[in-house]
Every structure is written in structure tokens, then in C-alpha cells.
VEXRONU-481250 format. One record per residue: x negated, y, z negated of N, C-alpha, C in turn. Coordinates in steps of 0.02 Angstrom, whole numbers, plus 50000, padded with zeros to 5 digits. Each point is the difference from the previous one (the first is absolute). Layout:
XYZXYZXYZ/...
//
This chain:
499584994050000500425006050000499565006250000/500165004750043499615006150004500145004449939/499495003649975500105004449942500485005750018/500415001849952500485005450011499655006749991/500085004550048499715006649995500545005049982/499855004349952500485004949977499845006850031/500525004150009499885006850022499675003949944/499715005850016499665004049949500505002149946/500625001750020500515002149951500184994149954/500084994050029500164994249959499434998449951/499395001050024499434998649956499985004849941/500165006450013500015004849945500534998149948/500584997650023500524997949953499784993949960/499684995350034499774994149965499455001749950/499585004850018499475002149954500305002749935/500585003250006500315003049941500254994549952/500134994050027500274994549959499484994749983/499405000750025499494995049989499355003249977/499544995849977499365002649977499474994850012/499375001849985499464995350003499854997450069/499904993550006499804996950062500525000850055/500645000249981500535000950050499945006750034/499885005349961499915006750028499395000350045/499464996749979499405000150041500134996750067/500374994450000500144996650062500465004150045/500505003249970500455004350039499635005950029/499555002949962499605005750026499554997750057/499734993949993499584997450054500414999150064/500604997349993500444999050058500185006750031/500165005049958500175006650026499425002950039/499394999449972499415002650035499904996750067/500124993450004499934996450063500525002550051/500615001349976500535002450045499835006950027/499765004449957499825006750023499444999750051/499504995949987499444999350047500244997150067/500454995149996500264996950061500415005050041/500425003949966500415005050035499555005350032/499495002149964499545005050028499644997350062/499784993749996499664996950057500454999650061/500634998349989500474999650055500125006950030/500055005149957500135006850024499425002650043/499394999549974499445003050036499794995950061/500244993750004499854996050059500305003250062/500545003849993500305003450057499555005550027/499515002349960499565005450020499354997450031/499934993550006499394997150028499935002250073/499485003650015499905002650067499904994450051/499784994249977499874994450046500644997450032/500585001549972500624997550029500295004750053/499685005850011500225004650052499714997850068/500315002150055499714998650066499335003350009/499694998850058499325002450012499945007649996/500515003750023499985007349999500665002749974/499965005549963500595003549975499955007350020/500565002750023500025007050019500555003549961/499895006449985500495003949962499885007450014/500505004049984499945007250005499855002849930/499455003749996499805002949936500125007550000/500275002649945500085007249993499845001849927/499555004849992499795002049933500155007349988/500105001849938500135006949981499725001249931/499865006349986499745002049934500325006549980/500175000549937500305006149973499645001949936/499785006149996499675002749941500095007550000/499445003550007500045007350008500325001750067/499934995550049500315000850065500284993450023/500234999750062500264993950028499624998150063/499864993650007499654997650059500324993550022/500284999850059500334994150026499694998150066/499714994150003499674997650061500524997450049/499835000550064500434997250052500004992449996/500564996750014500014992649999499514997250052/499694994549984499554996750047500084992449995/500004996850058500054992750001499304997049991/499964995149956499374996949983500054992550012/499474997150027499964992850013499444997149956/500164994949962499514997149954499904992650015/499364998050003499834992950009499984996749931/500414994949990500084997149934499394996149976/499594997550045499444995949979499515003849956/499935006650012499535003949960500275006849980/500625001650017500305006449980499765005950041/499674998750056499745005550041500555003150042/499975006750009500465003450044499734999750071/500434997950047499794999450070500345005450041/499805000550064500165005950039500695000050031/500334994350006500655000150032500324993150000/500504999050043500374993850000499534994150009/499974995549953499544994350003500274994450044/499554995350020499285000149986499605003750053/500325002150055499625003250054499645006349977/500305003749953499695006249975499754999349929/499724994249984499804998649932499305002549984/499805005650030499365003149983500065003349932/499544998549956500035002649931499895007549999/500465003649969499935007249991499695001449932/500274996949947499735000749933500044993349965/499484998349962500024993749963500455000549939/500025005949969500455001249944499914995049943/499384998549984499884995749943499925003949936/499995006650005499965004249941500665003449986/499975006349975500615003649985500345002050065/500664998950003500375001750060500744999449986/500415003350041500724999149995500234993450031/499564996750037500184993750032500204994949947/500634997949998500224995549946499754992950008/499704998450058499754993250012499244999850001/499675005049973499275000049999499754994049959/499354998750007499714994049969500134999949925/499875005549966500145000449929500645004049992/500564996549991500645003349999500125003649934/500495004550002500145004049940500214995549941/500434995250013500194995349948499724993250017/499514997849960499694993550009500284995349947/500484995750018500324995849949499534995949957/499434997750029499554995949961499655004049945/500055006650002499685004249949500475001449941/500564996449997500485001249946500284993349976/500174999949936500354994349970500655002549970/500554996150006500635002249970500004998949925/500215005249963500054999449927500714997949979/500505002550037500694998549983500435001050061/500624997749995500495000650054500685001349970/500375004850027500675001349975500455002950054/500644999149990500505002750046500085007549988/500065003850054500095007249993500345002650063/500005006550009500245003050062499455004650025/499915000050065499505004450032500335003650057/499995006749998500305004150053500734998050013/500364998349946500704998450006500174992850017/499504995750008500134993150019499714995249948/500304994149992499734995149952499294998150020/499584998849950499314998250015499704996149942/499494996150016499574997049949499405004549991/499845001549938499425004249985499454995749968/499424999950032499414996749972499545005349971/499854999549936499495004349970499324996850014/499545004050027499364997250024499415002149957/499514995649998499375001449966499444999450051/499585005350008499464999750049499464995049980/499714996650051499464995349987499375001850039/500035005350042499425002350038499795006949976/499365001550006499765006549977500255005750045/500084998750065500185005350047500744999850017/500444998949950500725000050013500245007150010/500605000750029500275006650016500515002549949/499994997149942500445002449947500714997450004/500134994850039500674997250006500204996749933/500605001549977500234997249936500634995950007/500365000750055500644996550008500114997850072/500294994150007500244997650065500754998749994/500385002450048500724998850003500154995550059/500444995149988500174995250053500754998750000/500254997950058500704998250005500134993949956/500505000149957500114994449954500224993650034/500275000450060500244994150035499444996850042/499645004050038499504997450045499295000649974/499895004349950499345001649973499575003950049/500295002550054499625004350045499845006649964/499375002350005499825006349967500405005950026/500195004549955500355006250016499525005949993/499605000049947499545005649988499504998149946/499445003749999499545000049944499895007349980/499885001149936499845006949979499524999849942/499745005849984499515000449946499735007049992/499455000549964499695006449985499345000650037/499885005950027499375001350035499445000849949/499484995950004499455000649951499665006850003/499885003049941499655006449995499274998649987/499575002150045499294998349995499575005649971/500325005649981499605005549971500395003149942/499785006049979500315003349942500445005850022/500354999350055500405005550027500725000049975/500174995449954500684999649972500524999350055/499854995950049500474998650054500384993649985/500645000050014500404994049995500344998850067/500104993850017500304998550064500404993649999/500484999750045500404994050009499994998150073/500014993650013499974997750070500494994250009/500284999750060500504994950015499924997650072/500014993550008499994997050067500644995950008/500405001850051500624996450013499914995250058/500394994649999499984995050053500674999550035/499984997750061500614998750039499924993250034/500554996450008499984993750035500275001050071/499584998650049500185000650071499994993050029/500594997450016500034993150021499794995549943/499464996250011499754995749947499415003049963/499775005850021499395002949972500165005449948/499654999849944500055005249949499375004350006/500115006450017499455004550017500095006749964/499465003949994500055006549967500485004750035/500405003749961500465004950026499765007149988/499725001349940499785006849984499544999849940/499595005249995499595001349942500175007049975/500105000749935500145006449969499505001049942/499685005750000499545001749945500165007049976/500035000849934500155006549970499505001349945/499625005350007499485001749952500125006949971/499965000749935500055006549967499465000449946/499815006249983499505000949948499595006350010/499485000449960499585006050004499284998249981/499565004350020499304999449982499735006949983/499355000750002499695006449984500175005050056/500405005049985500195005450046500444997850058/500364994449993500474998250053500584996049971/500565000350037500604996249984500264997050065/500234993949998500204996750063500654996149991/500385000150054500594995650007500034998050073/499904993750013499944997750069500424993650009/500374999850056500384994050017499814997950071/499804993750008499814997350065500474994350017/500234999950062500464994850023499774997450067/500004993450008499844996850064500554994950014/500315000550059500544995550019499774995550058/500224993749998499854995250053500664997450028/500145001350063500644998250029499904996850069/500564997650028500024997250068499464994750011/500024994849959499514994650004500104995850063/499444997950030500004995350056499444995049987/500124993850022499534994549986499804996650065/499344998550006499734997250062499594993849985/500074995050044499594994049995499345001250035/499564995049999499355000550033500085001250075/500544997650030500105000750072500305006850018/500135004149950500235006850014500745000750009/500394994749986500735000550006500295001349931/500575003249999500335001449937500184993449967/499874999449936500104993749964500545000849948/500454995249998500494999649946499934993149971/500144999349936499914993549967500604998249958/500164993649999500534997749957499764999949928/500445001849954499805000949930499974993349963/499464999249960499964994449954499755002749934/500344998249946499835002749934499364996949973/499685003349951499404997149969500164993349968/499534995350003500074993449969499594999949936/500324998549944499685000049936499594993749990/499365000849982499564994449989500044997649928/499784993949984500034997449932499645004349948/499475003550020499635004149953500305006949990/500585001350031500325006549992499835005050054/499514998550043499835004550054500494999150057/499995004550048500474999750056499635000450065/500244996250049499725000450067500575001250049/499855003050056500515001250051499884995350058/500504996050016499954995650057500015004250063/499584998450047499965003950062500664999550036/500265005850019500635000250038499854999150074/500484997450036499904999050071500125006550037/499545001950042500065006350036500454999150061/500425005050009500415000350060499795006350036/499694999350057499715005750035500455002450057/499995006550009500385002950056499615005650030/500145001450063499645005450034500225006749971/
//
């Protein structure tokens, strides 16, 4: 007989009525469930499950002492290394920028949210932007994390909705900041929708309030042969150790 797994809420109620070894076992089961749910959620963000090339329209804006809004531009990214290429792939797959460092490119080699650099501390039901969501409280495990503290996911599918956190302050300027990365599901793919950063504070002889926004819209996906690719959806498969893998979906290509 397979062991019975309790929801986090059920475990909390049982903890109230039990003590000692029973509580320890229930807490262990809860921790396994949270880790498993987190693994399933972030599996949707695995860049390896995207087609060979992804294209999107990027538009950025900044508001502070003045306003600056960039014109929209279509960007083509090669998924194997996160490089931006010159046009419709693969015929125009000449690398324009490698984008392995800081960049607005959401698919760069070192992405803004690196799931392996965080561990889930807890999981609870909540609402995010007016919709039901699962909230994972995160603990960083890498030195160069981006200050992400929470992951929100759809409670039914576990597809990520957003991550948010605090912008690390690296000096004594008394600056505080908040950052948010939202996701959207296009067909079977869960991809970045927008980045929002808001920084306020002051330093020696200056005061600042700055808001930066980058939107990613009109996604298109291309296979190695340069045709638009669509894929049938398959959910993450949970492994015995609590990790999750995504079974490769079959590509349906069209001109």
C-alpha cells in the first residue's frame, strides 16, 4: 500500500493534535510535498523544452525624473546558448549579441530567475493579482542570487505566474527596491511576460525614485528547420525522489 500524503493544511491540523515522532514524520512529509510541488512548477521554466529559436517583441520604459519609452523591437533568441540572432532563423541566425551578462533578454544564459539557486521553505494558498495562486517562500542557495523571495504558481497546473523579491543593496545609499517577473503561457510554453523594478531611496546629496518596465509580447517559436513550431502539451512527470521532468512533446510544424 502506498503511503498516504497529506496536504499542507491537513498536516498543520494533525500537528495540532499530535506530538513527538508523529509531528516529525508529518513535517518531513510536508517538506517533501513542498519540494515536489516546487520542482514541478519550475520544470515548466526549463529552457531546454523550448524549440530551437524563440522570437518576441520587447518594449522597455523607465520613469523617474523624466520618462523614457523605447520603441518596440522584435528579437530572435537561439535557445541553445541564449544568443540574440539577426533575424528569422535559421537562415539569419548570425549572432548579434551573446547576452551572457546583464541584459533585458529573458532567455540569456544566466537568467534573472535561476530555480536551482533557490529552495522552497513553505507553500500556501493565496491570491495573486486577483487570482488564486500557490505561494512558495524561497531561500537562496547561490551567492549571486537576484533577491527573489517568492514564487507564485497556478494551484491547478503549477505553472508559474510570477516571482518577486527585493533588489539587493550593494552600498550605503539607503536604496530599497522591489522587482517582479511575470510569466505567461503561450500554447504549451511558459515564458516571461514582463519585468517590473521599482527603486526608491537616497544617498549623499541625492534622492531617487525610479520605475523600470520591460514587456515581452507576440511570441513566436521556430524549429531548427526555420518553420513555426507548435507542440502538444504534456505535464511534468513527478519522479520518486520528488524532482520533476518534462516529457518531450511532439512537434507539429507548419509553414
